[in-house]
VONUTI-408828 format. One line per 2 residues: number of its first residue (from 1); their letters; for each residue x, y, z of C-alpha. Coordinates in Angstrom, 1 decimal. Last residue first. Example, Ala and Ser with C-alpha at 12.3 -4.5 7.8 and 13.67 -1.06 7.14 Angstrom:
2
2) sa) 13.7/-1.1/7.1 | 12.3/-4.5/7.8
END
This chain:
220
220) lr) -4.7/-18.7/-10.9 | -3.5/-15.5/-9.2
218) cs) -6.5/-14.0/-7.3 | -7.3/-10.3/-8.0
216) ie) -9.0/-7.9/-5.6 | -9.6/-4.5/-7.2
214) mg) -10.4/-1.9/-4.5 | -12.9/0.9/-5.0
212) de) -12.8/4.6/-4.5 | -14.6/4.2/-1.1
210) vp) -15.2/0.4/-0.7 | -17.0/-1.4/-3.6
208) ft) -14.8/-4.5/-4.1 | -14.0/-5.0/-7.8
206) vs) -13.4/-8.6/-8.7 | -10.5/-10.3/-10.5
204) qy) -9.7/-13.9/-11.4 | -6.2/-13.8/-12.7
202) gn) -4.0/-15.6/-15.2 | -3.2/-13.1/-18.0
200) rp) -5.6/-14.8/-20.4 | -8.5/-14.1/-18.0
198) dr) -8.3/-10.3/-18.8 | -9.4/-8.4/-15.7
196) vy) -5.9/-8.3/-14.3 | -4.5/-6.6/-17.5
194) gl) -7.3/-4.1/-18.2 | -7.2/-3.1/-14.5
192) yp) -3.5/-2.4/-14.7 | -3.9/-0.4/-17.9
190) al) -6.8/1.6/-16.3 | -5.0/2.6/-13.1
188) de) -4.0/6.0/-14.5 | -7.7/6.9/-14.9
186) ld) -8.4/6.7/-11.2 | -11.7/5.0/-10.3
184) vd) -10.1/1.7/-9.3 | -8.5/3.5/-6.3
182) da) -6.6/0.7/-4.5 | -5.0/-2.5/-6.0
180) vv) -5.1/-5.8/-4.2 | -3.2/-8.9/-5.3
178) lt) -4.2/-12.2/-3.7 | -2.0/-15.3/-4.1
176) gp) -4.0/-18.5/-4.9 | -1.5/-19.9/-7.3
174) al) 2.0/-18.7/-6.2 | 3.2/-15.2/-7.0
172) rp) 7.0/-14.9/-7.2 | 7.3/-14.9/-11.0
170) el) 4.6/-12.2/-11.0 | 6.4/-9.7/-8.9
168) lr) 8.0/-7.7/-11.7 | 4.7/-7.9/-13.7
166) lv) 2.9/-6.5/-10.7 | 5.3/-3.6/-10.3
164) pl) 5.0/-2.8/-14.0 | 1.2/-2.8/-13.7
162) cl) 1.1/-0.7/-10.6 | 3.4/2.0/-12.0
160) dk) 0.8/4.1/-13.7 | -1.1/4.1/-10.4
158) wg) 1.7/5.7/-8.4 | 1.7/3.7/-5.2
156) dl) -1.2/1.6/-3.8 | -0.5/-1.9/-4.9
154) lv) -1.0/-4.4/-2.0 | 0.4/-7.9/-2.5
152) fd) -0.1/-11.0/-0.5 | 2.2/-14.1/-0.6
150) as) 5.2/-12.5/-2.3 | 7.7/-15.4/-2.5
148) ga) 11.4/-15.2/-1.8 | 14.3/-12.8/-2.6
146) va) 14.1/-9.1/-2.5 | 16.4/-7.3/-5.1
144) al) 13.7/-6.8/-7.7 | 11.6/-5.2/-5.0
142) td) 14.1/-2.3/-4.6 | 14.5/-1.6/-8.4
140) ra) 10.9/-1.5/-9.6 | 9.9/-0.2/-6.2
138) dg) 11.9/3.0/-6.9 | 13.6/4.1/-3.7
136) el) 13.4/3.4/0.0 | 12.6/-0.2/1.1
134) it) 10.6/-0.1/4.3 | 10.8/-3.3/6.4
132) il) 8.0/-4.0/8.8 | 7.4/-6.6/11.5
130) dd) 9.8/-5.3/14.1 | 8.4/-1.8/13.7
128) lg) 5.0/-2.8/15.0 | 5.3/-1.3/18.5
126) te) 3.0/1.6/17.7 | 5.6/4.3/18.3
124) tf) 8.2/2.4/16.3 | 5.9/2.1/13.3
122) tr) 5.1/5.7/13.6 | 8.7/6.8/13.6
120) ra) 9.3/4.5/10.6 | 6.4/6.1/8.7
118) aa) 7.8/9.6/9.3 | 11.2/8.5/7.9
116) ak) 9.6/6.8/4.9 | 7.5/9.9/4.2
114) aa) 10.6/12.2/4.2 | 12.6/9.8/2.1
112) sl) 9.8/9.8/-0.5 | 10.0/6.8/-2.9
110) et) 8.4/4.3/-0.6 | 8.3/0.5/-0.6
108) si) 6.8/-1.9/2.0 | 7.9/-5.4/3.1
106) vr) 5.6/-6.8/5.7 | 6.4/-9.9/7.7
104) gt) 4.8/-13.2/8.7 | 3.6/-15.2/11.8
102) gn) 1.6/-14.7/14.9 | -1.6/-14.1/12.9
100) dr) -2.3/-11.2/15.2 | 1.0/-9.5/14.4
98) va) 0.5/-10.1/10.7 | -2.9/-8.5/11.0
96) aa) -1.5/-5.5/12.7 | 1.3/-5.3/10.1
94) lh) -1.2/-5.0/7.2 | -3.3/-2.4/9.0
92) lt) -0.2/-0.4/10.0 | 1.0/-0.6/6.4
90) si) -2.2/0.9/5.1 | -1.8/4.0/7.3
88) gf) 2.0/4.2/6.8 | 2.8/7.8/5.9
86) st) 3.2/6.9/2.2 | 4.0/3.2/2.1
84) gf) 3.5/2.7/-1.7 | 3.9/-0.8/-3.1
82) ev) 3.2/-3.2/-0.3 | 4.5/-6.8/-0.1
80) vt) 3.2/-9.2/2.5 | 5.4/-12.2/3.2
78) ap) 4.4/-15.3/5.2 | 0.7/-14.9/4.3
76) li) -1.9/-16.1/6.8 | -4.9/-16.2/4.4
74) ar) -7.8/-15.1/6.6 | -5.9/-12.7/8.9
72) il) -4.4/-11.0/5.9 | -7.8/-10.6/4.2
70) ny) -9.4/-9.2/7.4 | -6.7/-6.6/7.9
68) ll) -6.9/-5.6/4.2 | -10.7/-5.1/4.6
66) rg) -10.2/-3.1/7.8 | -7.8/-0.8/5.9
64) gq) -10.3/-0.4/3.1 | -13.0/0.6/5.6
62) as) -10.7/3.2/7.1 | -10.0/4.5/3.6
60) ip) -6.6/4.1/1.9 | -4.4/7.1/2.3
58) my) -3.2/9.8/-0.1 | -1.2/11.4/2.8
56) ve) 0.2/14.5/1.1 | 3.2/16.2/2.7
54) an) 5.8/14.6/0.5 | 3.7/15.2/-2.6
52) ad) 6.2/17.2/-4.7 | 9.0/14.9/-3.7
50) aq) 7.0/11.8/-4.6 | 5.9/13.3/-7.9
48) eq) 9.5/14.2/-8.7 | 10.6/10.7/-7.9
46) pg) 7.9/9.2/-10.1 | 8.6/11.5/-13.1
44) lp) 6.7/14.8/-13.5 | 5.1/15.4/-16.8
42) as) 6.8/18.0/-19.1 | 5.0/21.3/-19.7
40) sq) 6.5/22.7/-16.6 | 5.2/24.8/-13.7
38) pw) 7.4/25.1/-10.7 | 5.7/23.6/-7.6
36) aa) 4.2/26.2/-5.1 | 0.7/26.2/-6.5
34) rv) 0.7/22.4/-6.8 | 1.8/22.0/-3.2
32) rr) -0.9/24.4/-1.9 | -3.6/22.6/-3.9
30) st) -2.4/19.3/-2.6 | -2.4/20.5/1.0
28) ae) -6.0/21.7/0.7 | -7.1/18.4/-0.8
26) de) -5.1/16.4/1.7 | -6.6/18.0/4.8
24) ea) -8.7/14.9/5.7 | -5.4/13.0/5.7
22) hr) -4.4/14.8/8.9 | -7.4/13.4/10.6
20) fm) -6.7/9.9/9.2 | -3.2/10.1/10.5
18) rd) -4.2/11.0/14.0 | -6.9/8.3/14.2
16) la) -4.4/5.7/12.8 | -1.8/6.7/15.4
14) sa) -4.3/6.6/18.3 | -5.7/3.2/17.2
12) vr) -2.2/1.8/16.9 | -1.0/3.0/20.3
10) pd) -4.3/2.2/22.0 | -4.2/-1.4/20.7
8) el) -7.6/-1.8/18.9 | -6.0/-2.5/15.5
6) tn) -4.0/-5.2/17.3 | -7.1/-7.3/17.6
4) tp) -6.6/-10.3/19.9 | -9.5/-12.5/20.9
2) tm) -10.6/-12.2/24.5 | -10.2/-15.5/26.4
END
């Protein structure tokens, strides 16, 4: 009997290939967006950033996606929580693993209504929509209203919000829960990294060298 790998489903593989191709244009798209956005001395808030970057993919890497798939397959989480859906590249990897595990669900969060709508269309197209719930709005609000444990967490939204979102979820993290944060090289993630790398805060943390780096932290 051939083992099942939903990432190889033609619908999923085609969607991922298409989105990764579009993501290769992110740098040019970002420059165009910045040029068109009104200049202000005040920093943009989370919603303003989401609106300004509604066309930008900001994806995990293909290797990072496969790493997430493998982690989910290995630990069989009942509820996977993702901070930052974007267009759904990482979400597809999470949901594919949940599908192949035969159990579980993915709860993802997204500030951009345009991105959430595009992601939902892709999830339906790939046949994984029954496993995924997208919560639109600020994750600090939407995740607070979700009951139950968080058995695997991916933090890939705005980097300065990763630590507040983690602290929000901490009461729902059982010992052994894995928390993964993407883009360890980004300056805005420094407070989060300082927190999970400090043993006094209850994590064993390691940096995995894939693309811009993923921090994998185990709740102790």
